[in-house]
C-alpha positions in Angstrom: 5.3 -6.4 8.0 7.6 -6.9 5.0 8.9 -3.6 3.7 7.9 -4.3 0.2 4.3 -5.1 1.2 4.3 -1.9 3.2 5.4 0.0 0.2 2.7 -1.5 -2.0 0.1 -0.6 0.6 1.4 2.9 0.8 1.4 3.2 -3.0 -2.2 1.9 -3.4 -3.6 4.0 -0.6 -1.8 7.1 -1.8 -3.1 6.6 -5.4 -6.7 5.9 -4.2 -6.9 8.9 -1.9 -4.9 11.5 -4.0 -6.1 10.3 -7.5 -2.5 10.9 -8.7 -0.9 8.5 -11.1 2.6 7.4 -10.2 5.1 4.8 -11.4 6.9 4.6 -8.0 6.7 5.4 -4.4 9.5 7.1 -2.5 10.4 5.4 0.8 11.8 8.0 3.2 13.1 5.2 5.4 15.3 3.8 2.6 15.7 7.1 0.9 14.9 5.5 -2.5 12.2 5.2 -5.1 10.6 1.8 -5.2 9.3 1.0 -8.6 5.6 0.1 -8.4 3.1 0.7 -11.2 -0.2 -0.6 -12.5 -4.0 -0.2 -12.2 -5.5 1.5 -9.1 -9.2 1.9 -9.4 -12.0 2.0 -6.8 -13.0 -1.6 -7.6 -9.7 -3.1 -8.9 -6.1 -3.0 -7.9 -3.4 -4.7 -10.0 0.1 -3.3 -9.5 3.5 -4.8 -10.1 6.4 -4.4 -7.7 9.5 -4.2 -9.9 11.9 -4.5 -7.1 10.6 -8.0 -6.2 9.2 -8.9 -9.6 5.7 -9.7 -8.1 2.1 -8.6 -8.4 0.0 -7.1 -5.7 -3.7 -6.6 -6.1 -7.3 -7.7 -5.8 -10.8 -6.3 -5.9 -13.1 -4.3 -3.7 -16.0 -2.0 -3.3 -17.1 0.8 -1.0 -13.4 1.4 -0.1 -12.8 -2.1 1.2 -10.3 -4.2 -0.6 -9.2 -7.9 -0.4 -5.7 -7.8 -1.8 -3.1 -10.5 -2.3 0.7 -10.1 -2.1 2.0 -12.6 -4.6 5.5 -12.2 -3.3 4.6 -13.1 0.3 1.6 -15.4 -0.7 -0.7 -13.8 1.8 -3.8 -11.7 1.8 -4.0 -8.1 2.9 -7.2 -6.3 3.9 -7.3 -2.6 3.1 -10.1 -0.1 4.0 -9.9 3.5 2.7 -12.2 6.2 4.1 -11.6 9.8 3.2 -7.9 10.5 3.5 -7.4 7.7 6.1 -6.7 4.0 5.6 -6.4 0.9 7.8 -6.1 -2.8 7.4 -4.6 -6.2 8.3 -1.5 -8.0 6.9 -2.0 -11.7 7.2 1.7 -12.5 6.6 2.7 -10.7 9.8 -0.7 -11.0 11.5 -0.6 -7.3 12.3 -2.8 -4.3 11.7 -1.7 -1.1 10.0 -3.2 2.4 9.6 -2.3 5.7 8.1 -3.3 8.8 6.2 -2.6 10.5 2.9 -2.1 14.3 2.6 -1.5 15.3 -1.0 1.2 13.0 -2.2 2.5 12.2 1.3 1.6 8.9 2.9 2.2 8.1 6.6 1.7 4.4 7.5 1.8 3.1 11.1 2.8 -0.6 11.2 1.5 -2.1 14.5 4.0 -5.0 14.1 7.1 -2.9 14.1 5.6 -0.1 16.3 6.9 2.5 13.8 5.6 5.1 11.4 6.9 4.8 7.8 6.7 7.8 5.4 6.2 7.6 1.7 5.6 10.0 -1.2 4.1 9.6 -4.7 
């Protein structure tokens, strides 16, 4: 999965679960803040990835979201339940899953076979 898409997913999942507002997500892999900001509601996601200059968002209900990564021009499915999330990235044709604890987000990318850690 594209690292920017992964960061957007972590940002959205982190905000949905924690109910925290944030204007960036910290990527522990890159040791840097990735500037992402926008609307994250239970029925509407519209965020902007300032590093790429692209939107990421879509709509949903009951914790299920159909999102679109405008930088990659592909859909992303995201399902959030409690503090856990999972989904599918159509750009890489791979699943992902993770959990949120406070402001910490752990995302497992089945394509790379690695965990990626973020914070908001």
